[in-house]
C-alpha positions in Angstrom: 118.0 86.0 102.6 118.3 87.0 106.2 119.9 90.2 107.2 122.8 90.4 109.6 121.9 90.9 113.3 123.8 92.3 116.2 126.3 89.7 117.7 124.5 89.5 121.0 121.1 88.8 119.4 122.7 86.3 117.1 124.3 84.5 120.1 120.9 84.3 121.7 119.3 82.9 118.5 122.1 80.3 118.1 121.8 79.2 121.8 117.9 79.1 121.5 118.1 76.8 118.4 120.8 74.6 119.8 119.1 74.0 123.2 115.4 73.5 122.2 114.4 77.0 123.1 116.4 77.3 126.4 118.9 80.1 126.9 121.0 81.5 129.7 122.1 84.9 130.7 119.5 87.6 131.2 116.8 85.4 129.5 117.4 82.4 131.7 114.1 81.0 133.0 112.0 83.4 131.0 109.6 82.7 128.2 111.4 83.5 125.0 110.4 83.1 121.3 112.1 83.9 118.0 110.1 86.2 115.8 111.1 86.3 112.1 109.6 89.2 110.2 110.0 90.4 106.6 111.6 93.8 106.2 109.1 96.6 105.4 111.5 98.2 102.9 114.2 95.6 102.3 111.9 92.6 101.9 114.5 90.3 103.6 113.9 88.4 106.8 115.0 89.4 110.2 114.9 87.2 113.4 114.5 88.8 116.8 114.4 87.1 120.3 111.5 88.4 122.3 109.8 87.6 125.6 106.2 86.6 125.3 103.1 85.9 127.4 100.6 83.2 126.6 97.0 84.3 126.4 94.5 81.5 125.6 95.6 80.0 122.3 97.6 83.1 121.3 101.0 84.6 122.2 101.5 88.2 123.2 104.6 90.2 122.5 105.2 93.9 123.4 107.0 96.5 121.3 108.8 97.8 124.4 112.2 98.6 122.8 113.4 98.8 126.4 111.2 101.8 127.0 112.9 103.8 124.1 111.1 106.6 122.2 110.5 104.6 119.0 108.8 101.4 118.0 111.2 98.5 117.3 112.0 97.6 113.7 110.2 94.3 113.9 106.9 96.1 114.7 107.1 98.2 111.5 107.9 95.0 109.6 104.8 93.2 110.7 102.6 96.1 109.8 103.9 95.8 106.2 104.0 91.9 106.2 101.5 90.5 108.7 102.5 86.8 108.4 105.4 86.1 110.6 107.4 82.9 111.6 107.4 82.1 115.3 109.8 79.6 117.1 108.9 78.4 120.6 110.9 75.6 122.1 111.2 73.1 119.3 108.1 74.3 117.4 108.1 76.6 114.4 104.9 77.9 112.8 103.5 80.8 110.8 101.3 83.3 112.7 99.3 86.4 111.8 100.5 89.4 113.8 97.7 91.7 114.9 98.4 94.8 117.1 95.7 95.2 119.7 93.7 98.4 119.8 91.8 100.6 122.2 90.2 98.9 125.2 91.5 95.5 124.1 95.1 96.8 124.1 94.6 98.2 127.6 93.2 94.9 128.8 96.0 92.8 127.2 98.7 95.1 128.4 97.4 94.9 132.0 97.4 91.1 131.5 101.0 91.2 130.3 102.2 93.4 133.2 100.6 91.0 135.7 102.7 88.2 134.2 105.9 90.3 133.6 105.9 93.5 135.6 109.0 94.8 133.8 106.8 95.9 130.9 105.1 98.4 133.2 108.5 99.9 133.9 109.2 100.2 130.2 105.8 102.0 129.6 106.6 104.4 132.5 109.9 105.3 130.9 108.4 106.6 127.6 105.4 108.6 126.4 105.0 106.2 123.5 102.2 103.7 123.9 103.8 100.3 123.8 102.2 98.1 121.1 100.8 94.8 122.3 100.9 92.3 119.4 98.8 89.2 119.3 100.4 86.3 117.4 97.4 84.1 116.3 97.1 81.3 113.9 97.5 82.3 110.3 95.0 79.9 108.9 91.3 81.0 108.5 89.0 80.1 111.3 87.9 76.4 111.1 90.7 75.6 108.6 91.3 71.9 108.2 92.5 71.8 104.6 91.0 69.6 101.8 92.5 66.4 103.2 95.6 64.4 102.3 97.8 66.1 99.7 99.2 63.4 97.4 99.0 65.1 93.9 99.6 68.5 92.4 95.8 68.7 92.0 95.4 68.2 95.8 98.0 70.9 96.4 96.3 73.4 94.1 93.0 72.7 95.7 94.6 73.2 99.2 95.9 76.6 98.2 92.6 77.6 96.7 90.7 76.5 99.8 93.0 78.5 102.0 92.6 81.6 99.9 88.8 81.2 99.9 88.8 80.8 103.6 90.9 83.9 104.2 88.7 86.0 102.0 85.5 84.7 103.7 87.0 85.6 107.1 87.9 89.1 106.0 84.4 89.6 104.6 82.8 88.3 107.8 84.9 90.6 110.0 84.1 93.5 107.7 80.4 92.8 107.8 80.5 92.5 111.6 82.2 95.9 111.7 79.5 97.5 109.7 76.7 95.7 111.7 78.1 97.2 114.9 78.2 100.8 113.8 77.0 103.4 116.2 73.5 104.7 116.2 74.6 107.7 114.2 75.3 105.4 111.3 78.9 106.2 111.0 81.7 103.6 111.2 85.2 104.4 112.4 88.2 103.3 110.3 88.3 99.5 110.1 90.4 97.9 112.7 93.9 96.3 112.5 92.4 92.8 112.7 90.7 93.3 109.4 93.7 95.2 107.9 96.3 92.6 108.9 94.3 89.6 107.7 93.3 91.3 104.4 96.9 92.4 103.8 98.1 88.8 104.5 95.5 87.5 102.0 96.5 90.0 99.3 100.2 89.1 99.7 99.5 85.4 99.6 97.3 85.7 96.5 100.0 87.7 94.7 102.6 85.1 95.5 100.3 82.3 94.3 99.5 84.0 91.0 103.1 85.0 90.3 104.1 81.4 91.0 101.4 80.1 88.6 102.3 82.5 85.9 106.0 81.8 86.2 106.1 78.1 86.7 102.9 76.1 86.9 101.1 77.4 83.8 104.1 77.3 81.4 104.9 73.8 82.5 101.4 72.5 81.8 101.1 74.5 78.6 104.2 72.8 77.1 102.4 69.4 77.4 99.0 70.7 76.4 99.4 73.2 73.6 95.7 72.8 72.6 94.8 74.6 75.8 96.4 77.9 74.7 93.0 79.8 74.9 92.5 78.4 78.4 95.9 79.8 79.6 95.2 83.1 77.8 92.0 83.4 79.8 93.7 82.5 83.0 96.4 85.1 82.4 93.7 87.8 81.7 91.9 86.9 84.9 95.1 87.1 86.9 95.6 90.7 85.5 92.0 91.6 86.4 92.3 90.3 89.9 95.7 92.0 90.3 94.1 95.4 89.5 91.5 94.8 92.2 94.2 93.6 94.6 96.3 96.7 93.9 93.3 98.9 94.8 92.9 97.0 98.1 96.6 97.2 98.8 96.5 101.0 98.4 93.6 101.3 100.9 95.6 99.1 103.3 98.8 101.1 103.1 98.0 103.4 106.0 97.7 101.7 109.4 94.0 102.9 109.6 91.7 102.1 106.7 90.2 105.6 106.3 87.4 104.7 103.7 85.7 101.6 105.1 82.7 101.8 102.6 85.1 101.9 99.6 87.1 99.1 101.1 84.0 97.0 101.5 82.8 97.6 98.0 86.2 96.7 96.5 86.5 93.6 98.7 83.1 92.4 97.4 84.2 92.9 93.8 87.5 91.0 94.5 85.5 88.2 96.1 83.2 87.9 93.1 85.9 87.9 90.5 88.3 85.6 92.4 85.7 83.0 93.2 84.8 82.8 89.5 88.4 82.6 88.5 89.2 79.8 91.0 86.2 77.9 89.9 87.3 78.1 86.2 90.9 77.2 87.0 89.9 74.2 89.0 87.6 73.0 86.2 90.3 73.4 83.6 93.4 72.2 85.5 92.6 69.8 88.2 92.0 66.8 85.8 95.4 67.5 84.2 97.2 67.5 87.6 95.4 64.5 89.2 98.2 62.1 88.3 101.2 64.4 89.1 102.7 63.4 92.5 103.2 65.9 95.3 105.7 66.7 96.6 107.6 66.3 93.4 110.3 63.6 93.3 113.8 64.9 93.9 116.7 64.2 91.6 118.0 60.6 91.6 120.7 59.8 94.1 124.3 59.8 92.8 125.7 56.3 92.3 
């Protein structure tokens, strides 16, 4: 459930949505988007109007907070919940929010200032380094999905394909990090790109498994009581994966992943166990779901 927002912000949000992304007042003529984040502590959604700058296929937003001494709340939210919702014009889509670091942050901030010089004034007004956040597509690289989704089996396979793709991308980025270590053989803490994508993956996996345990599995089990051992095994595997997931989440809690080698080892263990679990689940459940239409039919219309 969304939280309340200041009346001025709410008026901008309402005007944005009523006029296909166009607003007047101080934002007239500017590039404006709506960013919806999930509260780091509250877990509820919060929508904020923000200026943005296009950069290739991504959008850049800056945590300027009008040059104030603290990062804005939406920035802390996206560090805790990296998948955000973005509204631009009439489009609405999910994005992965990744703060830029080091030389890349400097390069992107200079790019933003060339397009919108006011951000340079905000940086000059504070000793705080203004975060530059890249809003990029949330799907794994090369994601096309498994094809048309017409049945519950198709939907389950789509979710599994997305999870596998996310995990492959995190592993590839982690391997690249280790391959580019300095000559001394030491690697700095893993970057925010890896952290944000892995955290998004862990949160999506947790939501998927909770949904299966709470809804999908009990619904199937009622019609197939002879598969009790199968569902017991699936539940055991969910618990085993959750323990690994909790370990990864603990390593991801700080902004910097301080123990890259341990992270890599636990990520490999997660990958091995999750792949085996998804293979077994698909073998056991896809044939049972192949004739169940998706999306489910709604209730019959009232006479």
